N, C-alpha and C positions, 0 to 999 in steps of 0.2 A: 668749770668743773664737770658739766654734763658732757661736753664734747672732748673727746680724747683724740689727740693727734699722735701719729706715730712719733716715736722718740727721735728718729733721725731726720725729721722735718719733711719727709716725702708726702706727697698728696695722697689722700685715701684712694684706694683702688676699688672700682666697682666689683660687685660680687660676680664671680665667673659662673656662666651657665654651662652646666655639664651636658653630655649627650642626652637625647630624649630617653625617657624610661623605656625599657624593653617592651613593656605591655603596650605602650602607645605605638611603637613600631609594628608590633604584631597586628594590632587592630587596623592600622593603616594598610598593611600588606593584605590582610584578609578582605578589607573593604574594596581594595583595588581588584583583587581576584574575583570577588562577587560581581563587580561591575563588568569586567571583561567576560565572565561566564554568562551573565545576563544578556549582554549584547550578542554573544555567540549563539545562544539559544534562540533569540529573536530572529537572527539571520537564518539559522538552520530551519526554523519553522516557516518563515515567510518565503525563503528562496528555494528550499529543497522539498520539505514535506508537503506544504500546501499545494504546489503545482502537481505533485505526484498524486495526491488525494483527488484533486479535481479531475485528473486524467483517468484514474481508476473508477471514480463515480460516473464519469461520462461514458466510459467503456461499458460499465454494468448497465447503464440506461440505454445504451445503443447510440449515443450521441457521437458523431465523428470528433476526433481529438482537436481538430482546428476550431470547433465550435464550443469546446469545453470552457466553462467560465463565462460565456456570454450571458448577460442577464436576460436578454431578449429570448434566448433559447430556453432558459429555465422557467420563464413565465408561460410560454405558449409553445414549447417545443413538441408537445404531443400532437397538436393539430398540424404543425408544419411537417413533422416526420411522416404522418399519414399522407399528406399531400405529396411530399417528395417520393414516397414509395409508390403511390399511384402513378405519378409521372414516369417513374422508372419502368413500371410495369407496362405502361402504354407506349413506351418508346420515346417519351419526351424527357430530355434532361440527361442524356448520356447512354453509354453502352454498358454501364455497370449492372451486374446481376443484383437482384434484390435479395437481401438477407436480413436477419434480425439476430440480436445477441440477447441471450437469456442467462442470468446467473443462477447457479444452483447453490450458491453460498459456500460456507466453510464445511469441510469434512475433516475429521480427525480420526486417524486409524493407527493401530499398532502393526508395524510390518511383520511379516513372517519371520520366525526364528529369534525374536527379540524378547520373548517372555513377558511382554507388557512393559519392559523397561525403557523402550524408545517409542517415539511416535512420529507420525507424518501429518502435518496440517496443510491442506490444500484448499484453494478456492477455485471453483470450476465455472467457466462460462462456456456456453454452447452457441455456435453460430448456426442458425437455422436456414435452410434453403428457402422456406416459405414463411414470411413474417406472420401470416395468419395462424400459424401453428403454435405461437408463443403461449396462448392460453392452454392448449393441449399439453405443452411441456410443463407448465406450472401445475396443472392438474395431476400429471403423472410424475411429478418431481420425486415423490418417495420411491417409486420404482427405479427411476434413473439414478438417484443417489445410492440405492442399494446395489445396483450393478457396478457402480464406480467403487464403492466401498469393498465389495467382494474382490474385485480385481486388485485393488491396492493392498489389501491384507494378504493376498496370495503371493505378493512380491517380497523378496528379501531386501535388506538395506543396500546391498551391492547392486541389485537390479534397479532400485529406486534412485540411485545416484549415477548410474551409468547412462550417458546420453543415448546410446544406441538402444539399450533396453527400454529407456523411457519412451522413445519414439515407437517401438514395437508395442509397448503397453498402451500408448495413446491410440494406436490403430485398433487394438483389441477392444478398448473401451468404446471407441466409435462404432465398431460392429455391434457391440452389445446394445448400445443406445438405439441404433437404427433397427435392431430387432424389436425393441419395445415400441418405437414411434413409427416405424415403416421405413422401407429402404430409401436412402438418400435424404431423409428428413433432417438429419444433423450433418451439416457440411463440414464443420471442424469443431475441435475441442481445444480450449485454452486453459492452462493452469495459470491463473492470475496471481496466485501465491503458492509457494512450494517450500515448506520449511520442515526440516528433519531435526528432531531433538533427541 
């Protein structure tokens, strides 16, 4: 009485399993996307961003790019740099001229003719002819930053984006900085970041 068999004598069929509920499918797809995105972010940070950051930190500290990321350099690179620079001055260790890199940090300005609606963000590094002048540069950094800001704010957006105008502007800034520090003190100027918004 408790077991009912089909009337035609056929064996009972197991219950059919339907397709997965739509919510389970959506969750599975979302979880897969999160895993792929996470792996992509990890690869981006470790393979692209971290090496670039090491290079820009090394450049700001004046460490040659081939030594960027060396743990031995980061522990005692100050005394080694001084020794290498002395060797270069005295003629031991190559024909390269001695120079030092000093960063003036971030500068944010509004270009001429934008009414404050647009801005230029730059990072500036100076290559000094004499490494002994880096303390002077740090002490006079407000004056140097002011000269750079004045030149950048006098330029229009088209001048700030035109490569030829940028080279001319760079030369003008170099002249201005050498007026503050003395002729030939700044060998070159580098925009290590240059973003217009």
